[in-house]
N, C-alpha and C positions, 0 to 999 in steps of 0.2 A: 504493500500499499503507500502511495507516495502522494503527497499534496503539492510536489513541485512540477511544473510544467516540464515537458521534455525539451531540451535544448536543441535538440538535432536529431536527424534522421536515424545518425549511426547508434545514439543514445537510445531511441525508440526502439530499433531493430535489437539491441544488446538486451534489452529489458525482454522484448518476447523470447530471446533465446533463452534467457535466464529462467522464466517460468515454463518454458516447454522443455527443458532438459530433463532427460529421464523420466518424462511423464508422456507429451506428445511424441517426442522423438528420444531414441536412445543416447543420441549425442548431437545436441540441438547446435553446438557449437563447430560442428564438423562443417569443412567448406563445401561440402555438398548441399549443405540446406542453405539455400538462399532465402532471400526476403520474401518471394513469391510463394515457396513452399511454407514458409511458416504461416503467413496470411492464409493460405488454403486449408490448410489443417486447422487453424485456430477458428476459423469463421464456421467449421461444420456444427450442425446441431448437437451431434453427439461427442464434441471434444471433451476431453476430462479438464481442460484448463478454459477458464471464462475470464472476458477481459472486459472489465466495467470502467467506463471512461466518461466523466462529467466534466463540462467547463463550469467555472464558479457562476457565472450569469445564468446558467440553465438549471441550477441547483434550485428548488422549490422547497418550502416548508410543508409542514404538515396539513396546512390550509391552501396549498396549491399557490403560494405566494413567492415572489424571491427572497431569499435568505440573508442577501449580501447588500449593503449599502453601495452608492456609487464613489468610485475613486477619482479623483480630478486632480490632474498635475498642474501646476503653476510654475513656468520656469521665470524666476526673479534675476533680473539683469541690473546688477549693483554698480555703480560708478565709483572709481577710485581717480587719483590724479594720475596726469602724465608723468609727474616727477617719481611716484612710486612705481609705475609701470617700468619707467626707464630704469630704477634701480633693479627690479625684477630682472629685466632684459641683461644688464650690466652683470649681475651675480651668476646669470646662466651662462653669459659668453665668458666669463673670468674663469669659472670651473671647468668649462670646456678645454678653455685653452691650456689650463695649467695640466688637466689630465693629458691633453693631446703631447705638450712637450715632454711629459714624462712616460709616455709611449702606454697611457691607460686610456681605455674608451670612456666616453660618457654618453651614451647613446639616448633614443628616444625614451625608454622605458624609465631610466635615471632623470631623465631631464623632466619627465612628468611629475616624477615623485618629489622633486625638488619644487616645482611650479605648485603641487597640491598643498605642500607646507607654505609656500610664500603666499598663496591664497587663502590658505586657512586662518593665519594670523601672522603679523609681522614677527611677534616674539618666537613663534613656532620656526619661522624662517631664520631667525638669528640663532637659534637652538641647534636647527641642521649645520648651520656654517659653523658653529661651536665646535660640534662635535666632529666634524669633518675635518677641522683644524688639529685636533687632538688625535685623531687617527693617523694623521700625516706628519706627526710631530713626535720625537722618540727623545727620551732622558734615560740614559742607562742606570740611573740610581736614584733614590729621593735626594741624596745630598748633591748630586749634579744638577738636579730641578731646582733645589732650593738656593743653588748659587748661580743659576741663570737668571741674569739681570737684562737681558736683551730687550728692545723695545717690543718684538713679537710676541715673546712670552709674557712680558707685562700686560701687552694688549689682550690677551686670553685671559689674565686674572681680574682685569679690569670688565672684559665681556661678560663673564659669568656674573659678576657682581650687578653689573647693570640689569642683565637679564632677570636677576631675583629681583632687584628693586621695581622693574617693570611689571612683573607679575603681582608683586604687593600692593601696587598702585591701583591694582583693579579690585582689590579686597578692600571694598568701603568700610566693613564691619571689622576689620583688624586694625589695630595701632601701631602694627609692626611696618617696619619699612623695607624689610627683606622677607622673601618667601622661599620656600623648598623649591629646586629646580630638578624635577625626575626625567631619568632617562629609563622608561619601564622595560623597553626590548634589551638594555642592556644589564637590568637590574641593578641601578645605580641612583642615587640621590644625594645631591648637593643640599646639605643642611643649611637651613638659615643663618645656625649660629657660627658655622664656621665661615659663612660668606660675610656676616655683619662685621665681623673682627678683623677684616681685612688681610693683610699680611701676604703670605705666601700661597695660600689656599691649597694646602698639602692633598686635597681631594682631586686636584686635576692630574696630579701624577699618578694616584690610586685609579682615578678613570683611565686613564691611558693605559695602564697596566691591563685592566679588564678587555680594553678594546683590541689591545695587542694578541692576547690570548686566543680572541676570538677570530681574528684576522691570520691569514697567511703573511708572516712576517717577511718572507724572502720576495713575495710578490707586491708587497706594499711600499710605496715609494716615499720619502720625506721631501715635503713641500720646503721650498727656501723660505728663511726669516721675511723677506719681502713679500713673498706670495702669502704668508699667514697673516701678515699685517695688512695687506690689501683687503683680504676678506674679512678680517674682524672689522676694519674700517666700513665696510658693506654694511655688515652685520649692525653696528651703532647707527648707521643711516635707517635702518629697518625700524630699531627701536625709537627713533625720534617719532615715528609715525603713530606710536602707541602711547607717548607721553600727554598728549593734548587730545582732549575730547572733540576739539575743534578740528583736529587734522582728519582727512579722509582716507585714513588708512583701512587696510582690509578689516580688521575685527571690528573698528569703529562703523563701517559701514554695514557690515553684517550685524552687528550689536544694535545699533540705532535702528535698524529695520525689525529685529526681532522684539525690542521695548515696543515699537509701534504696533506690532501685529498683537502684544499682549494686551495693551490698552484697547485695540480695535475689537478684539475677541476675549472679553473679560471672563467667560463662562468656559473657554476652551483651555484644555491642557495639551502641552506641547511636547513631543520627543524630538530631541535633537540631536542627529547623528554625526559624528565627526570622527576622522580616520587618526587625529593626532590628540594624543594625551595632554599635552600642554594647553591645547585650546580648550578641553574640557574643564580645566583651572580657569582660564580666563573668563568663561561664559559663567561658572558657578560663582566666582568671585564679584563678577559684575552683575550677577542677579542674586544678591543674598536674601536668604529667608524663603524665597520661593523657588529655588532650584536645588538639585544636587545631581551627581553624576553616578554613573554604572560602569566600571572597567574591569577589565582581565585581572587585575591585580588584587580585587577585592575579594575577600572570603565570601564563601556560601550565605553566612549569617548577615553580612554588611549588605549582601545584595538583596536579599529578603526583606532587610529592614528598609532600604531604599525603595524598593519595588511597594510595600505597604504604605509608604509615605505617599508615593505618587498616587496610588489608588485611593488614598484618601481614609486608608484604616488605620492611623494614628493622627494623633492631635497636631503633630506640625507637618500638615499636609503641605506638598509642593506642586506648582504647576507646570513645572519645566524638569525633565528629566533628560541631561546631556550623555549621550552613550557612545561609547566605540563599538567596534565589531563584537565585543562581548554579549551584546544585546541582539545581534542579527538574528539568533535562533533560540528556542527556547522559552521565550517569553511570552505573554500575551498582554496588551497594554490597551483593549478596548475602552479604557477609562479615557483616552486621548482621541482626538480626533484630527489633529493636524502634526504631519511629520515634516520635519525640517532637516534636507540633506545640506548641512554646513559646508562639507567636503563633497564634492559629487563624485562618486564612484564612478568608473568607465565599466564596470561590471554590471550587465543587466540582471544577473542571478543576484546580486547584494542589493540592488535598487529593489528588487521583487521581495525579498526578504524583510527589508526594513519596512517598506510600505505594508507588509504582510502583519508586522506586528501590532498594527492598529486596524487596518482593514481586513478584519477576519470575522469570523462566525462570533455572533454575541455582540457585535457593534450596532450601536442603534441612531447613530446620526452618519450623515455622508463625510468621508475624509478627504482632507486637502493634505496633498504631498508638495513641498516647494523646494525646487531645485535651485539653489543659491550658486549664481556664476558671477564671477568679475568680467566685466567688459575686456575685450582685446585679449583673451587668454586663450589657450587650448582648449580646455573644457567648454568654454562658451562657445567656440568655433564648432566644435564637434556637435554640441547639442543644436545649434541653430542649422547645422547641414541636415544632421538625420531628423529634424522635425520638419524642415521645408521637403525632404525627399518622402517622407512617410505622407504629408499633405499631398503631393503630388501622384501618389499611388492610390489616395483614398483611404489610407488607414489611419483612423482618429483612436482608435480603442488603445488606452495606453497600456493595458496588460498584453495585448496582441503585440504592441511595438517593441516591448522587452522580450516578449518570447521569441522574435524575429530578430532581434539585435542579439540575443543568446545564442543563437545558432551561427552567428557570423565569426569570422576568425578577427577576433580582437587586435591583433596586430597589423592585420591588412587595412582595417578601418583608421586607426591612429595615424598609419604612414599616409594613407590618402588625405587625412586633415592636415597632416603637417606640410606635406606638399601642394595642399589647394588645389586637390583634385576631386570635386564633388561628383562629376561622371563616374568614376570609379565606385564612389559610394552607393549612387545609383545603381549600378549593375550588380554590386554585391547584395542589396536589400532586395531587389527583384528576384534575383537567385534564391535568396534565404526565403522569401514570401512563397515561391513556386514550391519549395521543400516542404515548407510548414503547410500549405494546402496539400500537398501529397500525403504528408503524415496524418494529417486529419482526415483525410479522404480513407486511408487505410485504417483508422482508428473506428471510423464509422461502419465499415465492413466487418471488424471484429466485435463491435459493442453487441452486448448481451444487456437486454433490458430486465431490471429487476423490479418485480411487482411485490410491493408491500403486502404481508399477510397476516393477519391476526386474529385469532378466534375471538380473545378478549382483548379489545383495544382500551386505552387509559379511561375513555368516556364510559365504557361499559364497565370496567372495573369499579369506577367510583358509582355507579348504579347498583353494582352486586353489594358493596360495602355498605351502602346506605339501605339496604333491603336487611342487611346484617342488624344494623342497629335497629330497624324497625322491629325485626325479630326478638330483640335481646340478646342478642350474642355479642359479646360472650356472657354466658348466664350470670344473672345478677347475685346468684349464692355465691359463686366464686370468680366474681369480676376481676380476674388477673388484668384485663385490659379495659380501658375506657377509651372510645372512639367518638369525636366530636368533627363535624362538618362546618366549613364556614366559607364566607366568598371573601376575595381580595380585589379591590379595584387596582387596576395598573395602566399604562399608557404602552399599547402596541405599537412598534414601528411599521409604517407601511412603506415598504422598499420599491423601489422601480428602476428598471435599466436607464430611462432616459430622462426620469425626472427626478425632483429633491425628495428626499425622505420627508415622509409626514408621520403622524402618530394618529391614533384614535382611543377614545376610552373604552376600556376592556375589563371583564371580570373573569377571575381564575378561582376554579373550585380548590380548595385546600382541607386538609385534614389533619387534626391533632391525635396522636396516639399516645397514651401515657399508661403507667404500669404499676403495679404495687411496689414494686422493688425499688427501694430508694435510691440504689446507684444506677438507675435506669433513667437517664434524662428523656424526657418527652420528645417524640418525635414528629416532625412537622413534614408533611408529603404535599406535593402537588400534581395533579393531573394533566396539567396543560403544560407540554414541553417549551412552548414559546415563552410562557411567563418565566418558567425555568431559565431559559437562555437570555432573553432581552429584558424581564421585569425586575431583575435583580433577586429572582427567587432562589437561584442557586446557593445564596449567602445564607438563606434562612430554611429552605425547603429542599428534601431529596425529591428525584422523580420518581413517581410511583411505578411498581413494575413487578412482574413476577420473576423471580432470580431462582437461579439452580440451587438444591439443597446439597449439602456436603456430608461425607459421612462424619458421624458425632464420635469423636476420641473416646468417650467414654463407653468402653465395652460392656455389653450384657454378661448374664452367667454363662451363657453359651458363647465362647470366644469365636465360634464360627458365623455368628449373626453380627452384620452391621446395622446400626440404625442411621437413616439420613435426616438431617435436620438443617432448618434455614441459618445463616448466619446472623444471630440474634442482633448484633449491634447495627447491622447494615440492611437488614429485610425485615421492617417492620411487619408489613403485610404477610410475609411467609410465616413470622412469628404467630402472629393470630391465629393463621389457618392451620398451624400445627396445632394450637391448643385447642383447637375445635374438632381436632380429629377423634374418631371412634366414640363419639358421644353417646350415651345411653338414648335407646329409642329412636335410632337414628337410621335403621335398618329397613324401615317400611312407610311408606307414606301412600297419599292418593293425588292423582291430577285428573281436572276435570277433562272430557273428552272434547267438549267443544274448544276449549283454548288450546288443547294438543292438535287437534286435527286442522285448526285454523294456521298452526304454526307449519305442521308437516302433513298435507293432505295425504300422503301416501301410507300413513300409519291409519287410516281409517279401518275400524274392525277389529284394531288389535285390542287386548283385554289387559296384558301387563308388559311394563319394561323392566328389564334386569340390567342393572348397572353393574359394569364389571370392569377392572383394570386388567392391562396386559403388561406385565412387568418385563416379558421377555420379547416383546413386539419384534425388534428388529431381526430376530432368528426365527420368527414363526413362518409357517410355510407359505401362508398366503401374504405375507408382507412384501412391499415393493416401496421405494422411495416415491412413487407417482401415486400411490394411491392416497386415500384421505382416512385411513384409519387411525384413531387416536388411542394413546394410552388408557384413557379412560373413555369406553363406550358404552352403550346399552344395546340390547337385545330385545325386540318386539315378539310378542307371542300373541297370537289370535285363539280360536278356538282350540285350535291344535297344540297343546303345550308340550309335545314331546320335541319340536323343533322350531326355530326362530323364523320369523319371515324372511329376514335377509341375514344369511349365514355370517358374512364378515361383519356384522356391526354398523355402526352409524359414524360419521365423521364427527370431529371435534367440533363445528360450528352447529351442527344438531344438538349436540349434547350440552353445549353452551346455551342454546335456545331454550332446550327443555329445563335445564336448571333454573335459569332466569323465571321462567314461567311459574316453577315450583315454588322459589322464593318469594315471588309476587302474590300467587295464590295463599301461601300461608300467612301472609299478612292481613288475609280477610277471613275473620273468624267462621263464617257461614261455611266457608269451602274446606274448612280445616278438622271438621269433625269427621272421626271414622265410624262408619256403623258397624255395629259387633259382627252382624251376620257377613258384611264385606272382609272383616277381618279374619274370620274364620274360613270364609271361602278362599282368602289369599294365602293361608296356611297349608291348605290342601293344595293350591296351585304350585305353591312353592315348593311342595315335595316331589311333583313331577318335573318342574323346571330344574331341580337338583340333579335328577337321574341324567338329563340331558348334559349338564355339566360333566358330570362323571364319565360318560360315555364319549364325550366329544373330545375331553382333554387328550393330548398328544404328548408323550415325555419320549425323549430319545431312548433308542434301544441299541444293542450290538449291531453295527452295521448301517444304522437307520439314524442320522441326525435330524428329527424332525421336532417342532414345537407347536403347539397350540395351548396356552395356558391362561384361561380366563379366570380371575380370582374374582367371586362375587362381592359386591358393597351394598347394595341396597335394592329391594323390590318395590316397585311403583305400580299401584292398582290404577287401571283407567275408570274413572266415576261415569256412568251413563246415569245421569238423573231420573229418568223415567224408570230405568230397570230398579233402581233402589226404591221408587216410590210403589213399584208393584210387589 
């Protein structure tokens, strides 16, 4: 089972091979098994493998309505000064030149990684330059480092101190002039205490040792003092843009936009994704009290605490969660409805995963994803070209766009953007669109329809339980359980594929189950899955259902006999049902002929119904997965009591209908009075029917493994009013 869209036809075919291996084919990965062979075999009606495929927009609710809100993408182009853009270009050109002069490449991928940091925040850019300089600077010992008073080494000491001060300035809630500077991928922190003291900053040498151990020293070149000095000066230029709130540096442009959105949408919660940990620090410090971060370096308990605050489950609730890739998977944030891609990933899969943290099942409002881009940057050019080409192809659905982009060769797209060749991107998109269409067509051929089937759905289950209450069950004299029903009002979301989400007032039926046991907390259940999903019911109510029973660990006196019991803490309804099992005087009752024949006309003329269980149903001779015989069935007997009218019994649906009628009639006292003569007559009939049971049972014998094992539960006499009067 996968909730991730296929990114390519190769991925699709590999999945078909995986599910067909040693089932449909002995070796589905053989070169002899081609795509057309896989599809031909899997689409057969009798195939042992079924492919169930649904797209999000086609998934409907229990009331045949869309289940997901609309996802809208807004591409936000933010302006920065030409001076900042010039510094970015100067940094890129300088790094490329230094690497080229030393025989090392600094190609497209490395350039894009650098630009991502420069467009994330000027502080992130300065930190990247500081780390690059340390990697390419070598001191043999700590003593040599301390004795190094060169201008280039002192510039590094000043730079890390200035970075620390720049980060601290964003923290309006702290009086400290310095802040920790973190390098999470290297597992190293420059502590504010060591930076505030000035001096030699011995941590620089310690950091250089860590980086040297990670790198291949023989391949790593040492930059010249002039090159180090040139880069630290450029880093200082970057930091100047974060010192003043009036400057139009990257973080100020993005922060000002975010603050404006927070004011414009005061009831919304935002999740902000960034690739850079330092940017997390900047955003959370710039938005004290209303924001927090979720990063990979946090412990499980720390993450859980932040998530609870974001969901409003703790007093110190927050409106903005700033996250790195640590939140890409495994978290549900339907409490938010706005996703901000502070650093725009070039990976469609990442964008889908991040949007999917919010635009997912359980979301009750429409979701907006914001792609923040700085003008005149590589990411802005890439998005502009892709957006334009998709519009020309008439593809406006954002999820489909991401799926198509996911099937592209990312390197080819990036090179086409760098070389300013939109025609190549056009060709790549058209080809990818054709492949996507072909993949969808093949999936359509394989698609197996699922038909939801339930003998007792939740609405009927609620009706059954209400009858139990009317019947006084559980019995008052040993009322171990108490069952109460109530109605809860809630706002049901109305989703549409092309219109904004609205809501309507709705009501959900709920029940409370209490027990005498003081250690057993009252259980609250709901019968409306949409209330459970969208109305906040899951926080208070469990969804009603009939769950499997399990082996009871408490063995009986006979060690070979196991008892099956419900899980008491999670299956309240099963627990009640179990307590009602084998009640006294529960093996005989009557049913009105008028009500029975209206339900099942084919039973006209029958005199008795024998309810029986079939615990060995799967191995019985007449059983097949396609028939409708159930574990609990009934056999109808007419005037001839020596054999039933229908030898195989009746379906679960019929069984349920008859039981519902019995419960309904049991609440009407006039229909629940058993005539003594009718009772005596039924006793005699029961003896004859018992003989049928004895003679019809089949148990395995030597050389013959056959079963037919009906176990009697109750006898029901069909009441013909006119006959009783006579």
